[in-house]
C-alpha positions in Angstrom: -9.3 -8.5 15.1 -8.2 -10.4 11.9 -6.1 -8.7 9.3 -5.2 -9.9 5.8 -1.8 -8.6 4.7 -0.6 -8.7 1.1 1.8 -6.8 -1.2 3.2 -6.6 -4.7 6.9 -7.2 -3.8 6.5 -10.9 -3.1 6.0 -13.2 -0.2 9.6 -12.8 1.2 9.6 -9.0 1.2 11.3 -7.8 4.4 9.2 -4.7 4.4 5.9 -6.7 4.5 7.2 -8.9 7.4 8.2 -5.8 9.3 4.5 -4.8 9.0 3.3 -8.2 10.0 5.5 -8.4 13.1 4.0 -5.1 14.4 0.4 -6.1 13.5 0.8 -9.4 15.4 0.8 -7.5 18.6 -2.8 -6.3 18.1 -4.5 -8.9 15.7 -4.5 -12.3 14.1 -2.7 -11.8 10.8 -3.0 -13.9 7.7 -0.5 -13.3 4.8 -1.5 -14.1 1.3 0.9 -12.6 -1.2 2.4 -13.2 -4.7 5.2 -15.8 -4.8 7.4 -13.3 -6.7 7.8 -9.5 -7.3 4.8 -8.1 -9.1 5.3 -4.3 -9.1 3.5 -2.0 -11.6 0.9 -4.7 -12.4 -2.0 -2.5 -11.1 -5.4 -4.2 -10.7 -4.6 -7.1 -13.1 -6.6 -10.3 -12.4 -5.7 -13.7 -13.9 -8.8 -14.8 -15.7 -7.4 -17.1 -18.4 -5.0 -19.4 -16.6 -5.1 -21.5 -13.4 -3.8 -19.9 -10.2 -1.7 -22.1 -7.9 -1.4 -21.5 -4.2 0.9 -23.2 -1.6 1.5 -22.8 2.1 4.7 -20.9 2.6 7.1 -20.6 5.5 6.0 -17.8 7.8 8.7 -15.3 8.7 6.9 -14.5 11.9 5.6 -17.0 14.5 2.0 -18.2 14.2 1.2 -16.4 11.0 -0.8 -18.4 8.4 1.0 -17.8 5.2 0.2 -18.5 1.5 2.2 -17.9 -1.7 0.1 -17.2 -4.8 1.3 -17.8 -8.3 -0.5 -14.7 -9.5 -1.0 -11.0 -9.1 -1.6 -9.0 -5.9 -5.3 -8.6 -6.8 -5.4 -12.4 -7.3 -4.0 -12.9 -3.8 -6.7 -10.8 -2.2 -9.5 -12.4 -4.2 -8.3 -15.9 -3.3 -7.7 -15.0 0.3 -11.2 -13.6 0.8 -13.0 -16.1 -1.4 -11.4 -19.4 -0.4 -8.3 -19.4 1.8 -9.5 -17.6 4.9 -12.4 -19.4 6.4 -13.6 -16.6 8.8 -14.3 -13.0 8.0 -11.4 -10.6 8.1 -11.7 -7.1 9.6 -9.2 -5.2 7.5 -7.0 -5.6 4.4 -3.5 -4.0 4.3 -1.2 -4.0 1.3 2.4 -3.2 1.9 4.8 -2.0 3.1 5.8 -1.1 -0.5 9.4 -0.5 -1.6 9.1 3.0 -3.0 6.4 5.5 -2.9 3.0 5.3 -4.8 2.0 8.9 -5.5 -0.1 10.7 -8.1 -1.1 8.7 -11.2 1.2 5.9 -10.0 -1.8 4.5 -8.1 -3.3 3.5 -11.5 -0.5 1.0 -12.1 0.5 0.2 -8.5 0.1 -3.5 -7.6 0.1 -2.4 -3.9 -2.9 -0.1 -4.4 -4.6 -2.6 -6.7 -4.5 -5.3 -4.0 -6.0 -2.8 -1.4 -8.7 -1.9 -3.9 -9.8 -5.6 -4.1 -10.2 -5.6 -0.4 -12.3 -2.5 -0.6 -14.4 -3.9 -3.5 -15.2 -6.9 -1.4 -16.6 -4.7 1.3 -13.6 -4.5 3.7 -11.8 -1.4 5.0 -8.4 -1.4 3.2 -5.3 0.7 2.8 -2.1 0.6 0.9 1.1 1.8 2.6 4.4 2.7 1.0 7.7 4.2 2.0 9.6 6.8 -0.1 12.6 4.7 -1.1 13.5 1.1 -1.5 16.3 1.3 1.1 14.2 3.1 3.7 15.8 3.1 7.1 12.6 3.9 9.0 10.2 1.1 8.1 9.0 1.0 11.7 7.3 4.4 11.1 5.1 2.8 8.5 4.5 -0.3 10.5 3.5 1.7 13.6 1.2 3.9 11.6 -0.5 0.9 10.2 -1.1 -0.4 13.7 -2.5 2.9 14.8 -4.9 3.0 11.9 -5.9 -0.6 12.4 -6.8 0.2 16.0 -8.9 3.2 14.9 -10.8 1.0 12.5 -11.3 -1.7 15.1 -12.6 0.8 17.6 -14.9 2.4 14.9 -13.1 5.7 15.2 -12.8 5.3 11.5 -15.7 4.1 9.3 -15.6 0.6 7.8 -15.8 1.8 4.2 -12.4 3.4 3.9 -9.9 2.9 1.0 -6.7 4.8 1.7 -3.3 5.3 0.0 -0.6 6.1 2.6 3.0 7.3 1.8 5.7 8.0 4.3 8.9 10.1 3.7 12.3 8.6 4.4 12.9 10.5 7.6 13.5 9.7 11.2 10.3 10.2 13.4 11.6 13.5 14.9 11.9 15.1 11.4 8.5 14.2 10.1 6.4 17.4 10.2 2.9 15.9 10.4 0.2 13.9 8.7 -1.7 15.5 5.8 -4.9 14.5 4.2 -4.2 14.8 0.5 -5.5 14.4 -3.0 -3.6 12.7 -5.9 -1.2 14.8 -7.8 -1.8 14.9 -11.6 1.5 13.3 -12.3 4.4 11.5 -10.5 6.5 10.2 -13.4 7.3 10.9 -17.0 7.1 7.9 -19.3 9.8 7.5 -21.9 10.8 4.8 -24.4 14.4 3.7 -25.0 15.7 1.4 -27.7 17.8 -1.5 -26.7 19.1 -5.0 -27.5 18.4 -8.1 -25.4 21.2 -10.2 -27.0 18.8 -11.7 -29.5 17.1 -8.9 -31.3 16.3 -5.1 -31.0 13.8 -4.2 -28.4 12.3 -1.3 -26.4 12.5 -0.4 -22.7 9.7 1.5 -21.0 11.4 4.0 -18.5 9.6 5.9 -15.8 11.5 9.0 -14.6 10.3 10.4 -11.3 9.2 14.0 -11.2 10.9 15.8 -8.3 12.7 19.1 -7.5 9.8 20.7 -5.8 6.1 21.3 -6.7 4.2 24.3 -7.9 1.9 26.3 -5.7 -1.1 24.9 -7.6 -0.1 21.4 -6.5 -0.4 22.2 -2.8 -2.4 19.7 -0.8 -1.4 16.9 -3.1 0.3 13.7 -2.0 3.6 14.6 -3.8 3.6 18.1 -2.1 3.0 16.5 1.3 5.9 14.1 1.0 8.3 16.7 -0.4 7.4 18.9 2.6 8.4 16.1 5.0 4.9 15.0 5.8 3.1 11.7 5.8 0.4 11.6 3.1 -3.0 9.9 3.5 -5.1 10.0 0.4 -8.7 8.7 0.5 -9.4 6.8 -2.7 -12.6 5.7 -4.4 -13.4 2.8 -6.7 -15.6 5.3 -8.6 -13.1 7.9 -9.7 -15.9 10.5 -9.9 -16.9 9.9 -6.3 -16.1 13.0 -4.2 -17.7 12.1 -0.9 -16.2 13.7 2.2 -13.0 12.2 3.5 -13.2 9.6 6.3 -9.9 11.0 7.5 -10.0 14.5 9.1 -7.2 16.9 9.9 -8.0 16.6 13.7 -7.7 12.8 13.5 -4.4 13.1 11.6 -3.1 15.4 14.3 -4.0 12.7 16.9 -2.4 10.0 14.8 0.8 12.0 14.5 1.0 12.5 18.2 0.5 8.8 18.8 3.1 7.9 16.2 5.6 10.3 17.8 4.9 8.6 21.1 
């Protein structure tokens, strides 16, 4: 099995390399990621400037690694179109520093990178942890390995595109894995006036919505995380596509038992 790993936090992200080190146990891994942090850039593709790529020092033995002077989506397009000579079996984007829930997926570079894998015909998923200082990254890395094995064994179909979020909890405190839908909102956007030392300017500020969810928001990704569950949200490139989910509750139950060991 050959897996392309990317992210939007940059080539030296410790979270991504935690993921890579786990995946190395089951697959050949190639890393192609932005050379710098690229959060909240969504699905942006560089069409009007050259994109430079260089081999980078791998932070795990034997992993072919490239740093891209571009966006997460650029990284996946270059990887699949030029850098990786043989076909890959799966595209994984993450582990992201901070959760990607609700309408955040529309601006998430992590999700945008996974979408490019999906658009190119590969199974793909984005995986994120709830907070930037998450102490339980191995939960996310182990879950990624379990899902990769399910795809490799064809337990899961080859046309999946998933957004996965984990709460910042030790394994024993995670209640389960839920198949969810996107919440309508995850943040409130506000504008603040400021000064950058040269002239007046504005800052765009995103404030996270929290403090519980309404009953009408049950079964959403935000609801699942706030209840102490892992959220798996099937996504579609066509936002109006409502085909049945490739992830079932029974499969989630099996995944959760395997994750708990």
